N, C-alpha and C positions, 0 to 999 in steps of 0.2 A: 504494500500500500504506500502510495506516495503522499507524504505530508506536505501540505501547502504552507510555506513559511512566510513570515513577515518579509524576509529578504526577497523571495520570489514575487510576492505581491507588489513590493516597492519597485522592483525592476520592471515588472509588467506595466505598472502605472506610469513610470517614467517614459517608457516607450510610447505609451498612449498620450503623453503630454498632459497628464491629469494632475500631477503634483505641483507643477509650476514653481512658485516661490518656495515651496516646502523643501525643494532640493537645491535651492540657490546657495545654501551655505552648509557645507558638511564639516563637522568638527570631529576629528579623530585624535583621541588622546593616546598616542602610541609611545610617548617618551616616559621612561621610568624615572620619576623624580618626585621630590617633595611637592613641587608645584602641582603635579598631577594628582597627588593625594588630596591636596586642598581643593582642587576642582571637583574631584569625585565626591568629596564630603558634602558639597553643596550642589550636587548634580541635578537636583529636581528642576531648577529653573535658572535662566541667565542671571537673575538678581543674585543668586547664591554665588555664582562664579565671580561676579563683580565684588562681592563681599570678601571672598578669599583673596582676590588680587589686592584689595584695599588693605587687608590685614598684613600682607607681605610688604606692601609699599611703605606702610607706617612702621614696619619693624616690630609689630606686636607679636607677643608670644602667647599662644593659647594655654590656659591653665588647666591642669588635670586636678580634678577635685576627688578626694577620697571620701567615700560614702560611709555614713554611720550605720550601725546595726539596724536602727529603725528605718533609715532610708532604704536599705537593702530589703528589709521586710516588706515595705510598701511596694517595692518593685516586684518582689516575688508574688505578692497578692494580685497585682495586675497581670503578672505572667501566667497565673493560673487561669484567668479569664481568657487570655490570648491562647493558651494551650487548648482550652475548651473549644474555641472556634475551630482550630485546626483538626481536632478530633471529630467535630461535627461535619467538617468538610469531607472526611473520608467517605461518608455515606452519600453526601450531596453530589459530589463530582462524579459524573458518569456520562457516557455518550448521549447526546441529544439535549442536554441542559444548556440554557443560555448563560454565558459568562456573567451577565448582570445579576443572576441569582446568587452568585458568590458574594458580591458586594452587599446585596440586600440581607443575606443570611448573617454575614459578619457584623454589619451595622446593628441589626436588631439584637443579636446575641450580646454584643458589648454593652449597648445602651440599656438593655433590660436588666442588666446586673449593676447598674449605677455607675458605670465607667464611661469613658469618652474615647471614641476613635481618634487617636492623637494625630493621625496624618491629615485629617480634615483641617484645612486652613494653614497647614505647615508650608511656608513659602509659596502660598497660593494654590496648593493642591486641593482638589475638591472631593476626594473620595476616601472611604475608610480603608480601602485595600489598594495594593498594587498587584495586578494580575498579568503575568507574562506567560506567553505561550510559545512553545517550540524553540525557534531561534532567537526569541526575545530574551535577553540576558536579565534585565531588570527594568524597573520603572514603567512597566506596562500598566495600562489603566483599564478598569472594568468597562466593558461595552457590550452591545447586543451582538453576540456572535455565538453560534452553536458549537459546542464541543463535539469532536469526532473521535471514534475509536482510534487509539494510537497517539493522540495528542499528549504532550507533556506540559503540565500547568505548574507555575510557581506562584504562590500566594504569599505576599509580604504585608504585614500590618503592625501597627503600634497601638498600645492601649495605655491610657492614663487613668489611674484609679487613685484619687486623693493625693495627686502629685507624684505618685510613683509610676514611672513609664517603663514599659517593656517593649521589646521589638523581636519579632521572629518571622522567618520565612520557611515555608515547607513546600516540597514538590509532590505532585500527584500525577500518577499515570491515569489516563482516561481509558477505561476498559482494560483489556489485557495488554500489558506493554510488550513490545518487541524485545528480543534479546539485547539489542543495541541500547534501547531506552532503559531496560532493567539494569544493565551493567553500569550505565552512566549514573543512574540514581544511586545505586549501591556504592560506587566509588566516591561520589560526591558526599554522601552521608557519612561514610567512613572517614573521609578527609576532614569533615567537620569535627568529629570526635577525636581524631588524632591531634587536631589543633587545640581542642579544649584540654586534652591531657597535658599539653605544654603550658597551660595558663596557671603556672605555679609561682608563688612568691619567690623572688630571686631569679627566675628565668627572664629571658628577654623577648621582645616582640619578634625578633628574627627566629626564635625557636618555634613560635606558632606558625609563621609563614613557611619555614623550611619543612616542617612536618607535613603540612598540607601539600605544598608544591612537589616534594619528592615522591609522595605517594601517588598523587594524581598523574604526574608526568610519567610514572613507571608504566602506565597504561596507554601512553601516547596522547593523553588529553592535554588541553591548554588551560592554564589557570589565568583567569581574567586579572589584568593588572589595573584596569581603569576605574574599578569600583572596589571599595574597601570596607572593612568593619570600622567600628568607632566606639568611643566612649559614649555612655548614656547615663542620664540622671534626671534632673528636673526638665531637661530639654532632650529632644530626640538625638541630636548629633552633638557630641562633645569630643574634646581631645581625650586620648590620642587616637590617631588613625591606625587601623590594624590591617596591614597588608597580608595577603594570603600567599605570599611567596617571600623568599628572603634567605638570609644566611644565618645558620644557627650561631648563637652566642653574640649576635649583633643587635643593636637597637636599644630602645628604652627598657630599663629594668622594671619588672612588674612588682607592685607593692600591694600589701593587704589593704582592702577597701576600694580598690579600683573596680569599676563595673564597666564591662565592654560587651560588644557584640562580635561574634566570629561568624562570617557569612560567606564561605567560599562559593564562587561562581565558576563552574567547570564546564568547558566546551569540549565537544567531541573532536573538533578540529583546532584551528588557530585560536590563540588567546585574545586576539585583537577584537576590539569592539568598534561599532560605528553608530553614530547618532545623526539624525536629521533635525536641524533646527528650523522652525517656521518663523520667518521674520514677521509675518502678518499676525500670528497669534501670540508670539513670544513663548511658545511651548517647545519643549524637547520631546520628540516622540520616543517610544521605547528604545532603549539601547539594544542593538542586535549584534549577533556574531558577524564579523566582517565577511566570512566565507559562507554564510548561510547554514552552517551546521547547528545541531541542537545544543542547548545550554541548560544546565541544571543548577539549582541553588538550594542549600539548606542553611538555616541561621538560628542561633540561640543567643539570648542575653545571659551573661554569667557574671558572678562576683568572684574576685580573687580573695580567697580567705587563707588563713594559716593552715587550714585542714585540706586545702586544695580547691579546685574550681567548683563553684556551686551554680548549677544551671537554674536560672530563674524562670525559664519558660518550658520546663520539663513537661512532656506529655505522658510521663509515667512508663514509657516503653523504650527508653533510650538503649541504644546498642552498646555493648561493652567490647572493647578490643584490647 
């Protein structure tokens, strides 16, 4: 079965001259640098990239805030609600449903429990979820589109409960996955937990990235460089930025009280990403794989504790490696 990807639709539309200004400016973040990390941290809209540039220009240094036990407890409480959404989506996501049903389910589940879908209004974003399909790496948005057998869906969302914010993305196969999709999902999920294992007091950020990169690349997969994990707390995106590739023993040393997200995005093919920026709307369309291959993502929020990493968005069925 041939999966129709965002890449192919985009290519077809360009040939038909339907996208016009939407393809007038392509932004490809292919340079590995701190500048790219800052751009990726605010990748939801052009305003965010301007903010990152202004921070660098003024020589400001983002502060890493260590969280108290109470703050971590609040984030874990919101994480339980977020995990509940993902558990519910296991039964909802199937061939024939409209992608918009995912948004409606998540929003109702979160708000009915007294929490807030934290992505709504974040840098102008309008939805409770980011829903990315097949070759869309991340930042896809919910829309009216029927899911088909063999599709690969990634659902990313944030929950705010009494000031405690959690962030988690999960991947879902629509119907029975092909061997190719099943292996990509398995490798991506395992790479997440291998990264989490390295989130120990005294370790460095490079240890996390190296664990993820070395495992995923052993299967010939590409580890996306252009989007990264991040600190999280009273706001969705905080310092530090967590690359999913790197050199062991390098980078910032992890301290007790840090709360971060680890969210590897793994492509079957090249790690490179492509984004199309619309000058008319000021929006960035979903980031897609540059070569049109499938992409998968899993993400947890976790706290660095003296007893090891504590997953705040646990679904109760974590894999142990």
